C-alpha positions, 0 to 999 in steps of 0.5 A: 500499500505504501508503495502504490501511494508513493507511485501515487504521490509521484504521479501528482507530483509530475503533473505539476506543471499542468496546462494554463488557460491564460491566452497567449501573449503577444506585444502590441504594435507600437502605435508610432512612426518607425522613426523619428521625425524629420525636417527644418526643425530636427537635427541630421542623425547621420552626423551623430552617428559615432555618439553613443545610445543613451541607454548604453551609456552610463549616467556617470559617463553622460555627465561631464561636470564634476560637481554635478556628478558628486550632486547626483550621487549624493542624491541616488544615496540620499533621495526618499522617492528613489529609497521608496522604489527600491523597498516597493521592489524587494516587497514585489520579490518577496509577493512573488515568493509567496505566490510561487510557492503556492506550486508546492506543498507545505509539509509540516511535522508534528509530534504528539501525545494522549494519556487518558483514563477510561472509566468501566463504564466505556471499556469492553471489559468493564474494568477502568484502564489508562489508554495512551497514545503517541505519534510522529507524523509528516503531512500535506494539509490542502494542498491544490494541485494546479491541474488547469494553471491557476496557481501558475497564473497567479505566479506569472501576475506576481512575476510581471508585478515584480518586474514591472516594479524593478522597471519603476525603480529604473524609471525613477532613477532616470527621473531623479538624475535627469531632475538634479541635474535640470535643478542644478542647472536652473541654479545655474542661470539664476547665478548668471542672471543674478550676476547681470542684475547686478552689473546692470545695477552699478552699470545704472547707478554710475548713469545715474550720477553721471545725469545727476551731476548734469542736471545739476549743472543744468545740462540736463532735464528732470524728466531725464533724471527721473527716467534715469531712477526708474532704471536703477530701482528696476535694476535694484528689483531684479537683483532682489527677484534672482535672489529669490529664484536662487533661493528657491532653486537651493531649496529645491536641489536640496530637496531632490538630494535629500540632504544640504548640497555642500555651498563648494559644489554650487554652479557659479553660472551657466559657463563654468558648467561642462556640457554633458556628452552628446548622444545619438537617438538612433535611427529607429523609434523601436529604442523607446521599447526599451525605456524602462516606463514602457517595459513597466506597462508592458509588465503590466499588460503581462500580468493582466493576460496572466489573470485571465487564465487564473480567471478562467481557471476558476470555471474548472474543477479544484483538486486538493490533496490532504495526507498524512504518514507517519508512526503511532503506538501506544508506548513511548517505546514502540513509535518506531518498531515494525508495525506501527507506521500509519498513513492517510490519504483525503483528496478533495474535488470541487466543482463550480455548478453556479456561481455568477461572480466567476463570469463577472470576474472573467470579464473584469480580468478581459477589460483590465487587459484591454485597459493595460494595452490602451495604457501601454500604447499610450505611453508609448506615444507619450514617450515619443512625443518626449524624444521628438520635442527633445529632437526639435529643440535640440536641432533649432536651439544652436540656431538660435543661441548664435542669433541671440549672441549677434542680437546681443552684440548688435544691441550693445553697440547701439546702447553704447551709440545711444548714450554716446549721442546723449552725452553729445546733446544729439539724442534725448535720453529716450533713445538710451533708456529704450536700448538699456532695457532691449539689452537687459532683455536681450542678455536675459533671453541669451541665458535662458537660450544657454539653459534651454541647451544643456538642459534639453541635452539632459532631457534627451538622454533621459526620454531616450532611457538613459541613467537607469543603471 
């Protein structure tokens, strides 16, 4: 009998890899063009073919500026959002381990002893006696045998959830690296704008003092004096504004880093921040399918697909097994003697006859899969838009920068000439005032375009999937 029981258990174990009722998974077609946009706004990709692709370039190699690298390293070690993402990965891995363990029987060992006095009224001999029972056993309790793949489908779902969480962690790291870099560059631009406001204030103050002396000698009018004062006060206001923006940028950077950033790591201005390395976006847009957030969306789609298998299997019988094997004796010394072995075998089958909830649950899983498909396709479309926008900036920002630099030079010369004409009494001060205002605005725009150029390179690296490792 023991041999037949052993063969039966072996057969059951051999059938553990039973059929799966989950539909065959096929990746949806990406609802985006096969190649990146082309045209006047986009850079030529052929010339950049020697540059590395973003996903193959570690962030330590992409970020060239040494101080910025140190700030990012600190953020990766301290940031609470990234730490939470890592903890979520560990939790998902543990949940997957729990679900996977459902495939295997839980074997328990037990030992017990029962000693009781049986009165004569209940004894066949009419005499009271003391009954003793000692037993040691191994047992399996209510182990579901996965003939129709219900547990295996749930295991696959847990695995895909775990893999999606891991990709979400990588995506969080990419977001953190790019956010720290952009916050650092924004702080650098604010410092540069603050310096510009300070130098403009000093220039306007000297000009105002000159007009004050001319006014005192009756050469300049009161209108000229008040107009020059407006530029002094405007510059003073700009100093206060950029002092505020610089402090706020520092606060934002400290939040991302997770601790106060040492002042020696602060940027001085944009011109002293080393630009990041050039990267190659590739020819095909298929590179987006390897982006962590796209992979996470696909894993969630696979999880929804596996969940359909579990819902289908719920319509079929569930077979469970409870069994026990051990030894028992009326004496402690006879537990392991010949003839003391015991065993029990109790299979059970449950077949759903009518349960309307099963159909609703099945419909819900199919709808969840359609939702996951829509979310996957939307994620791909969103990332394509992000890359296309970043490429459009990359293809035009150099021309913007060159044109703005020429504009600043021309405006500076206009201001110099108008100021000289005013000193000679040829023009009124309103011409000088307009030239001063135009020069300051042009210089500010130049700083903003430099910021756009540097930050867009970081953004392009991130949207192409770089920085996850």
